[in-house]
TORDOSE-24873 format. One record per residue (C-alpha): residue number from 1; residue in one letter; x, y, z. Coordinates in steps of 0.1 Angstrom, whole numbers, plus 2048, in hexadecimal, padded with zeros to 3 digits. Example, Ala and Ser with C-alpha at 12.3 -4.5 7.8 and 13.67 -1.06 7.14 Angstrom:
// TORDOSE-24873
@n->1, res->A, X->87B, Y->7D3, Z->84E
@n->2, res->S, X->889, Y->7F5, Z->847
***
This chain:
// TORDOSE-24873
@n->1, res->M, X->458, Y->688, Z->921
@n->2, res->R, X->46F, Y->66B, Z->92A
@n->3, res->L, X->493, Y->666, Z->91D
@n->4, res->V, X->4A2, Y->644, Z->923
@n->5, res->I, X->4C2, Y->633, Z->919
@n->6, res->L, X->4C0, Y->60D, Z->91A
@n->7, res->W, X->4E2, Y->5FC, Z->91E
@n->8, res->N, X->4F6, Y->5E4, Z->932
@n->9, res->E, X->517, Y->5EB, Z->944
@n->10, res->E, X->525, Y->5C8, Z->93C
@n->11, res->T, X->527, Y->5CC, Z->917
@n->12, res->D, X->540, Y->5D6, Z->8FD
@n->13, res->Y, X->52E, Y->5F7, Z->8F7
@n->14, res->A, X->52E, Y->602, Z->91C
@n->15, res->R, X->54B, Y->619, Z->919
@n->16, res->E, X->53C, Y->62B, Z->8FB
@n->17, res->V, X->51C, Y->630, Z->90F
@n->18, res->R, X->52D, Y->63D, Z->92E
@n->19, res->D, X->541, Y->655, Z->918
@n->20, res->W, X->521, Y->660, Z->906
@n->21, res->L, X->50E, Y->665, Z->927
@n->22, res->R, X->52B, Y->67A, Z->934
@n->23, res->D, X->52A, Y->68F, Z->915
@n->24, res->F, X->504, Y->692, Z->916
@n->25, res->D, X->506, Y->69E, Z->93A
@n->26, res->A, X->520, Y->6B9, Z->931
@n->27, res->D, X->50E, Y->6C3, Z->911
@n->28, res->T, X->4EB, Y->6C7, Z->921
@n->29, res->G, X->4F6, Y->6D6, Z->942
@n->30, res->G, X->4EC, Y->6B7, Z->955
@n->31, res->K, X->4CB, Y->6AD, Z->945
@n->32, res->D, X->4C0, Y->68C, Z->952
@n->33, res->I, X->4BE, Y->66D, Z->93C
@n->34, res->E, X->4B0, Y->64E, Z->94D
@n->35, res->S, X->4C6, Y->62F, Z->94A
@n->36, res->L, X->4B7, Y->60C, Z->949
@n->37, res->D, X->4C7, Y->5EA, Z->946
@n->38, res->P, X->4B5, Y->5D3, Z->92E
@n->39, res->Q, X->4BE, Y->5B6, Z->944
@n->40, res->T, X->4A9, Y->5C3, Z->961
@n->41, res->I, X->483, Y->5BD, Z->963
@n->42, res->E, X->47C, Y->5E2, Z->95E
@n->43, res->G, X->495, Y->5E5, Z->941
@n->44, res->E, X->488, Y->5C5, Z->930
@n->45, res->S, X->464, Y->5D0, Z->932
@n->46, res->F, X->46E, Y->5F3, Z->924
@n->47, res->A, X->481, Y->5E2, Z->907
@n->48, res->K, X->463, Y->5CC, Z->8FF
@n->49, res->A, X->44B, Y->5E9, Z->900
@n->50, res->Y, X->45E, Y->5FB, Z->8E5
@n->51, res->D, X->46A, Y->5DC, Z->8D2
@n->52, res->I, X->48F, Y->5E3, Z->8DA
@n->53, res->V, X->4A7, Y->5C6, Z->8D3
@n->54, res->Q, X->4C6, Y->5DA, Z->8CA
@n->55, res->Y, X->4DB, Y->5EC, Z->8E5
@n->56, res->P, X->4E3, Y->606, Z->8EF
@n->57, res->A, X->4C3, Y->617, Z->8E8
@n->58, res->I, X->4B8, Y->63B, Z->8F0
@n->59, res->V, X->492, Y->640, Z->8F2
@n->60, res->V, X->47D, Y->65F, Z->8F4
@n->61, res->T, X->459, Y->65C, Z->8FD
@n->62, res->D, X->43E, Y->675, Z->905
@n->63, res->N, X->42D, Y->675, Z->927
@n->64, res->D, X->413, Y->65C, Z->91B
@n->65, res->G, X->42F, Y->643, Z->911
@n->66, res->R, X->42B, Y->649, Z->8EB
@n->67, res->L, X->44C, Y->645, Z->8D9
@n->68, res->L, X->45A, Y->666, Z->8CB
@n->69, res->Q, X->47E, Y->65C, Z->8C1
@n->70, res->I, X->495, Y->63E, Z->8C4
@n->71, res->W, X->4B9, Y->637, Z->8BC
@n->72, res->K, X->4C5, Y->613, Z->8BD
@n->73, res->G, X->4E8, Y->604, Z->8BD
@n->74, res->T, X->509, Y->615, Z->8B7
@n->75, res->P, X->515, Y->62D, Z->8AE
@n->76, res->L, X->501, Y->642, Z->8C7
@n->77, res->P, X->4F1, Y->662, Z->8BA
@n->78, res->Q, X->502, Y->683, Z->8BF
@n->79, res->T, X->4FA, Y->692, Z->8E1
@n->80, res->D, X->4E9, Y->6B0, Z->8D1
@n->81, res->Q, X->4D1, Y->69A, Z->8BF
@n->82, res->V, X->4C5, Y->68C, Z->8E0
@n->83, res->A, X->4C8, Y->6AD, Z->8F2
@n->84, res->F, X->4AD, Y->6BB, Z->8DB
@n->85, res->W, X->495, Y->6A4, Z->8ED
@n->86, res->A, X->4A4, Y->6A9, Z->90F
@n->87, res->K, X->499, Y->6CD, Z->911
@n->88, res->D, X->476, Y->6C1, Z->91A
@n->89, res->V, X->481, Y->6A7, Z->934
***
C-alpha cells in the first residue's frame, strides 16, 4: 500500500498541510506518508496517473498502483480518516 500527499510548499494552503502532517504524525505514532510536489517530474507524473488537478491531494493505492481512496483540495480530511489506511503502510 502507498500513501501519498501531493502538495507544494509555495502555496496558500502550505501551512494547513504542514499542520495536518504534524497532526497525522502525532495521531498515528509516526506512520509515514510520502510527500510529492506536483511541480516535480515525479509529482507531475503521479498527478497525471491519477487525474489529479486539485491540490493538496491525499492518495491511497494498493501495491499494484490501483486507487483505493483519494481526497482532493481543502479542507483536508480528518487525520483519523487517513490513519485508517495508514495501518497497512
